[in-house]
N, C-alpha and C positions, 0 to 999 in steps of 0.2 A: 626684276621679274615682270613679265608681260602683265599689264594691268587687267587685261581681259581674263587671263588665267586666274589671277588673284580674286577677281570679282566672281568668277565661276566657283572657286573654292568656297568663298564666303556664302554664296547662294546655296551650294550643296550642304554646307554645315548648318545653315539656317533651316533648310527643309528636313534634314536628318534630325536636328534637335526638335523640330516641330512634331515629329513622329515619336521619337524615343522618349522625350521628357514626359508627355502625358501618360505614356504606357508605364514608365517607371514610377511616376507619381501615383497612378492607379494601383499598381502592385504594392507600393509602400503603405498607402492608406488602407488597402484591403487587408494586409497583414496586421496593421495596427488595430483595425476594427475586429478582426478575428480574435486577436488577443484580448480585446475588451470583453468579447463574448465569453472567452475562456476564463477570464478573471471572474466574471459574474457566476459562471458555472462552478468554479472552484470554491468561491466564497459560500455559495449555497450548499455545496457538498460538505465543506468543513462545518458549517452551521448545523447541518443535518446530523453529522457524526457527533458533534458536541451534544446535541439534544438526545441522541440515542444512548450515548455513553453515560449520561448523567441522570437520565430518567429513572423512575422506580424500576427495579428489576422485574423482568417477566419470567414466567415459568416455561418449561419445555413445550407444553401444548401450544402456548401462544407463539413461541418461536416457530414451531411447525406451521401454524396457521399463517404467519407472516410470510414464511418461505413459499408456501403453496399459493398464496395470493400474489406473489411476485415482488413483495416488499423486501428491502434489504435487511439482513440479520447481522451483517458485519458490524462490529463494535457496539452491538446492542447490549445494554446492561441486563444480565440474566442470572437465574439461579437454578440449581438442580440438586436433587437429593438421591443418594444411592449408596452403593458399597463399592469401594475401590478394589480392583483386581490387581493387587500389587505385584504379583508374579508375572504380569503381562505388560509392565510399563515399557514404553519406547523412549529412546533418547535422541533428541534433536540437538545437533551441534550448534552452539550459540555463544555469544559473549554478553555479559551483563555487568554493568558498572566497571568496565575495563578488565573484567576477569573472564577467562575462557572456561567453558564447561558445557553443560547440557540443560535443555528444558525437558522436564519429565512429562511425557504424555501417557497418562494412565487411564485405562478404561474404567468408567463408572457404570456399574450395573444398576439400572433403574428398577423400580418396583414391578414394571410390566415385562421385565426380562430383556429389554433392549439395552444398548450400550451407547455411552457418550464419551468420546475421547476428550479428556480434560488435561490442559496444559497446567500442571500444578505449580510450575515455576522453575527456578534455576538452582542447580547444584554445581559446585566447582568440579573441574575435570577429574580430580583425584577422589571425588565422592560419587562417581558414576555407579560403582558397585553398591547395590542395596545393602550389602553386609556392613558397609562403612557408615551407614546411617539408618540403623534399624528403627530409630524413633520416628522416621518419616513414613514408615509403613503402617499407617493408621488402619485400624480394623473397625468393623461395625458400620452402622449407618452414618453417613457424612452429608452435610449440606455445604455446597460450594457456590459462591457468588463471584461473578466476574463479568467478562465481556465475551459475547459470542463472536466467533470468527468464521467466516465463510471458508469452505474448502478450496484448495487449488485444483484445477482440472489438468494442469500440465506443469512440467518443470519450468521455473521462472526464466531460466537462461541456459544456453548450451554450456556456459562456463561453470555452472553448478555441477558438482560431481553426482554420480548416481548414488542412490541410497545403498548402504551396506547393511542389508538385513541380517546377514550372518553375524556381524560384529555388533548388531543393534546400534548402529549410528545412522541417523537420517540427516541428510543435508538439505532436504526440502520437505515440506509438510504434505506428504502424499497420504491422505487419510485412508484411502482404500487399502494401500499396502501396509500401513501401520496396523490396520485391523486384521488383514489377512495373515500377516506374519505371526500373529498370536492366535490364529484359528478362530477369530470371531466371525460369525456368519454375516455375510455382506448385507443381507436384507434386514438385519437387526441392529445395524450401526447407524446412528443418526448422521445426516449429511452436513454436519458442521462441528466445529470445536467449541470448547469453552475455556477461556484463559482465566485462571483463578486470580482474584484480587490480592492485595498485599496483607490480608488478614494473617497475623502471626500464627505459626503452626508449632507443634511440639518439636523441640530440638533446633528450631530455627531454619530447618531445611525441609522441603525446597522453599526458596524465596519467591513468593507470588508477586503479582503486580508488574509483570515484565512486559506487558503489552505497550508498544510505542505507537502513539498516533502522531505521526510526523509526515504529513503529506506536503511536499514543497509547493509553494505558491509564488512563483516568480513572474507571473503574467503582467503585473504592473510595470516592472522594469522593461519587459518586452514591448508593452504599449508605448512607453516613453521612447524606446529605441526606434521603433518603426515610425512613429509620428514625428520624432525628432529628425530622422533622415528625410522624411517628406518635407518638413519645414526647411531643412538645409538645402534641399534640391530647389525649392521655390526661391529661396534667397539667392542662390547662385545664378539661377536663370534671370531673375530680376536685375541683379548686378550686371550681368552680361548685357542685357537690353539697355540699361542706363549708359554703359560705356559705349555701346554701339551708336546710340542716339547723340552722344556728346562728341563724336568724331566729326 
């Protein structure tokens, strides 16, 4: 091969590497740094959720104050007192402890005439009909403690089926439709849910304490991946330079 052609190719590769390598290194380091920031954000979020969920329970007026002030109510330990409207319970398709069934969302009528949708817990698929669990239809004033949950403003994914209000099967937690499907006035339904805790109930159903706080935190492995690739790139470039000088 013509020595001038080979020299030209080497020169071209050198200048190409001189441009490409710094750009690639910048991108890899930027991605690693972004994941570091995401890691700090996720750790702070998890710590905040832990604090909210384990603090002393707050009442409904305090939840409303927090919501009005822009603070998060999701996963906040809370309590409410009222009367269950058992004839208006809504059924959310779910699995719990490897068993298929439903979460019971029952309106709790508060003393001021407003309503709070309470996720009372899980019942197996064959216990959907209230007639099969009459002991669960508690009457009179009840106090429920659990975790407040923010409402969803839209369906989580296009893969999630539309709610079947006729069959009383909800595939996603549409608070507004749950309330409207049992003729609760929209302006008197609180804009959040309450998931009951695992306090035992008469007859054992529904089973409370179904809330899962399971936010994935994989950012550390992403940090290691991106910074690791940046280190590998530097090592490859240095090895190439050493070989070039040894010729």
